Steps between C-alpha positions, in 0.01 A plus 500: 500500500435801726299752305429776743417605849219274623311523827476272798153446645424631853297280729347547845833377645742659249516862374690584186526848346692614197549876535665778305844623603383824678243309712757225567752756622243667731382174648853379543590820681193482724536134594711401808429123529612399144765329301619615154614216269682541163422169322748566218835327471794587727677664204196721429471586862867601526465743200225688686201435729250685716655616829448242765407214261622149579580281205312168475523399134187330381700313248688327777411136549494586874252796488269327747782461748619852446170648609382241757627684796295810429199538729191412293295794630770761410414726208725392209601737226628321186656620176687361207640675190189523277220331708544146351662322794335675798144366430647147502675576825168636643319192394762278667476711820124463494540119494752530789238676718604859466210740552587838341701564191541832309669488155658792311310541173754507212784396724834657581513663158208726605645596836544882510661517841849458637698177444779341683790319334740244643841635604 
């Protein structure tokens, strides 16, 4: 059972940070070589997501294949709805060789900025 927002350990080869929404928004705006991934389901994503986010549902059996083409050195921003799935996604990406992941503390429900909805 998932009981809360846990953390992923950083190592000398992998950096993980869980940051508040304001810091996340600033870092996202200031970063050019990055990818923003919504790990929620496609239905959740369609109802509203952060502008520019690509949807790669962590609950998909193909999650590893969905993110494997992303450059491992690119700064990855992750979020889910409440910060239950994104740490699992970060841990999976760590095992896949990604180097830098930033996670939205509290998830999408805490996002104070603009959102995009599917047409």
